[in-house]
FIKOLSE-856985 format. One record per residue: residue number from 1; chain; x, y negated, z negated of N, C-alpha, C in turn. Coordinates in pm, 1 decimal, decimal comma, always signed. Atoms other than C-alpha are relative to their C-alpha. Layout:
NODE  num  chaine        nX        nY        nZ       caX       caY       caZ        cX        cY        cZ
NODE  NUM       A         X         Y         Z         X         Y         Z         X         Y         Z
...
***
This chain:
NODE  num  chaine        nX        nY        nZ       caX       caY       caZ        cX        cY        cZ
NODE    1       A    -135,4     +57,8    +104,2   +5722,3   -5006,9   -5481,4    +115,0     +30,4     +86,9
NODE    2       A    -134,5      +3,7      -4,8   +6085,8   -5043,6   -5350,0     +81,0      -1,0    -105,1
NODE    3       A    -100,0      -9,8    +127,2   +6363,4   -4950,5   -5552,4    +121,6     -43,4     +30,8
NODE    4       A    -121,4    +142,8     -61,7   +6589,2   -5229,4   -5357,0     +24,8     -91,2    -174,0
NODE    5       A      -0,1    +101,4     +76,9   +6530,4   -5439,6   -5677,1     +29,9     +78,3    -113,6
NODE    6       A     +51,8     -55,5    +112,8   +6464,9   -5186,0   -5982,3    +186,6     +28,3     -52,3
NODE    7       A    -128,2     -32,9     +73,8   +6809,6   -5149,1   -6220,7     -36,0    +110,2     -95,3
NODE    8       A     -24,8    -113,0     +90,1   +6900,0   -4841,6   -6386,6     +14,8     -50,8    -133,6
NODE    9       A     -47,2      -2,0    +104,0   +6853,0   -4803,2   -6750,3    +115,0     +78,8     -52,3
NODE   10       A    -141,4     -64,0     +51,0   +7144,6   -4575,0   -6788,2    +110,8     -45,5     +31,3
NODE   11       A     -94,1     +63,1     -31,2   +7389,5   -4713,4   -6571,2     +16,0    -138,1     +26,8
NODE   12       A     +50,8    +161,6      -9,7   +7247,6   -5069,8   -6529,4     +86,5     -59,5    +141,4
NODE   13       A     +12,0      +9,2    -145,5   +7324,1   -5048,2   -6133,4     -92,4      -7,1     +67,1
NODE   14       A    +101,6     -14,2     -29,9   +7102,1   -5066,0   -5895,1     -33,6    +128,7     +89,3
NODE   15       A     +84,0    -177,4     -12,2   +6867,6   -4727,3   -5839,1     +51,1     +14,8    +139,4
NODE   16       A     -32,5     -65,3    -105,9   +6908,8   -4774,4   -5463,0    +147,4     +58,7     +59,6
NODE   17       A    -159,9     -38,4     -18,7   +7278,4   -4724,6   -5504,3     +20,9    +162,1     -42,1
NODE   18       A     +39,0    -107,3     +68,9   +7189,6   -4392,0   -5685,9    +153,7     +59,6     -60,3
NODE   19       A    -138,9     -20,6     +85,5   +7544,0   -4403,2   -5920,1     -36,4     +85,4     -80,0
NODE   20       A      -0,2     -45,5    +126,8   +7410,5   -4200,5   -6166,2    -111,6    +152,6     +23,6
NODE   21       A    +109,3     -79,6      -6,9   +7195,6   -3871,0   -6222,0    -171,1     -26,1     +25,0
NODE   22       A    +147,4     +82,2     +78,6   +6890,5   -4081,4   -6338,9      -1,7     -44,3    +163,1
NODE   23       A     +57,7     +76,8    -123,2   +6925,5   -4311,0   -6022,2     -29,7     +72,3    +109,6
NODE   24       A      -5,0     -58,9    -139,2   +6937,8   -4044,7   -5765,8    -164,8     +60,3     -56,2
NODE   25       A    +137,1     -38,5     +63,2   +6631,1   -3908,0   -5904,1    -123,8     -65,9     +17,8
NODE   26       A     +54,6    +107,8     -17,0   +6461,8   -4166,8   -5910,3     -68,1     -86,2     +87,1
NODE   27       A     -12,7     +43,5    -151,6   +6526,8   -4288,8   -5559,8     -77,5    +122,7     +88,2
NODE   28       A     +70,3    -131,7     -81,8   +6409,0   -3946,3   -5431,2    -120,4     +18,1      -9,3
NODE   29       A    +167,6      -1,3      +4,8   +6065,1   -3969,2   -5622,3     -65,5    -102,2     +72,7
NODE   30       A     +77,1     +84,7     -89,7   +5996,8   -4283,2   -5487,4     -16,8     -50,2    +127,0
NODE   31       A      -9,6     -23,8    -148,1   +6085,8   -4195,6   -5163,9     -80,4    +147,1     +93,0
NODE   32       A    +103,1    -126,4     -82,1   +5857,6   -3907,4   -5129,8    -112,9      -8,1     +23,2
NODE   33       A    +138,6     +47,3     -97,3   +5575,2   -3891,1   -4898,3     -75,2    +140,1     -50,4
NODE   34       A     +97,7     -77,0     +28,2   +5267,4   -3677,7   -4940,6     +26,8    +140,3      +6,1
NODE   35       A     -41,5    -175,8     -64,4   +5225,6   -3272,0   -4859,4     +70,5     -23,0    +133,0
NODE   36       A    -106,7     -71,8    -144,6   +5481,1   -3119,2   -4603,5     +60,5    -202,1     +55,9
NODE   37       A     -34,9    +171,2     -59,0   +5580,4   -3522,6   -4561,1     -63,5     -63,0     +44,9
NODE   38       A    +106,9     +92,5    -154,1   +5298,1   -3675,5   -4374,0     -20,5    -102,6    -132,8
NODE   39       A     +13,7    +121,1     +96,4   +5216,3   -4015,0   -4565,8    -184,2     +61,2     -33,2
NODE   40       A    +136,7     -16,1     +49,8   +4887,1   -3957,2   -4800,9    -129,0     -82,9    +123,8
NODE   41       A    +114,7     +95,0     -94,9   +4653,9   -4225,6   -4538,4      -8,6    +127,1     +83,4
NODE   42       A     -13,2     -77,9    -119,4   +4769,5   -3950,7   -4259,3    -108,7    +152,9     -44,2
NODE   43       A     +69,2     -83,9     +64,1   +4634,2   -3681,9   -4477,7    -137,3      +4,8     -26,4
NODE   44       A    +169,4      +0,5      -4,2   +4320,9   -3786,2   -4524,9     -79,4     -22,0    +121,4
NODE   45       A     +52,3      -2,2    -122,2   +4247,4   -3886,9   -4207,6      -6,6    +171,8     +64,0
NODE   46       A      +8,0    -139,6     -68,6   +4319,1   -3508,8   -4107,9     -83,5     +62,0     -85,8
NODE   47       A     +98,2     -74,8     +73,8   +4062,1   -3396,2   -4380,7    -120,7     -52,7     +14,7
NODE   48       A    +209,2     +19,8     -61,5   +3742,9   -3635,2   -4221,4     +13,0     +92,2    +113,2
NODE   49       A     +23,4     -46,3    -109,3   +3870,9   -3502,6   -3911,7     -66,9    +131,5      -4,0
NODE   50       A     +43,6    -158,1     +33,0   +3841,5   -3139,4   -4030,4    -104,6      -1,0     -26,4
NODE   51       A    +124,4     -32,3     +21,9   +3516,6   -3180,6   -4186,0     -95,9     -68,8     +77,5
NODE   52       A    +101,9     +50,5    -120,4   +3334,6   -3386,5   -3908,0     +46,3    +163,1    +102,8
NODE   53       A     -26,3    -169,1     -91,6   +3513,6   -3026,0   -3682,6     -90,2     +83,5     -36,0
NODE   54       A     +62,1    -136,5     +61,2   +3339,8   -2811,9   -3922,0    -171,8      -8,0     +18,0
NODE   55       A    +138,5      -4,0     +10,7   +3007,0   -2970,5   -3964,2     -67,6      +9,3    +178,7
NODE   56       A     -31,2     +23,4    -119,0   +3033,6   -3012,4   -3567,3     -10,9    +153,1     +56,5
NODE   57       A      -9,2    -113,5     -27,3   +3143,7   -2632,0   -3526,6    -148,5     +85,0     -23,8
NODE   58       A    +145,4     -73,7    +112,2   +2802,4   -2529,4   -3804,7    -122,3     -69,6    +116,3
NODE   59       A    +120,3     +69,6    -107,6   +2562,9   -2755,8   -3548,5     +38,1     +57,0    +114,8
NODE   60       A     +11,9     -53,9     -84,3   +2656,9   -2586,7   -3235,7     -53,8    +147,6     -41,8
NODE   61       A     +16,0    -111,7      +5,6   +2624,8   -2294,3   -3362,3    -161,2    +109,9     -38,9
NODE   62       A    +109,1     -36,6     -21,9   +2301,6   -2079,0   -3229,7     -73,1     +85,6    -140,1
NODE   63       A     +38,4     -34,1    +101,2   +2071,3   -1962,2   -3513,7     -64,7    +111,7      +9,2
***
């Protein structure tokens, strides 16, 4: 979702302009990314890669 077409309920201006504290807070919230600034999809891919690396390491360990 984009804040380009949203109108602030407090100041009645576009949220993208950030004229009031509520606009700025909502604009920042909408533009936040996942953990450490990474997109959530990339975090999911990294978790899957970590899972497969763990499984491969466990399989390679001599018992």
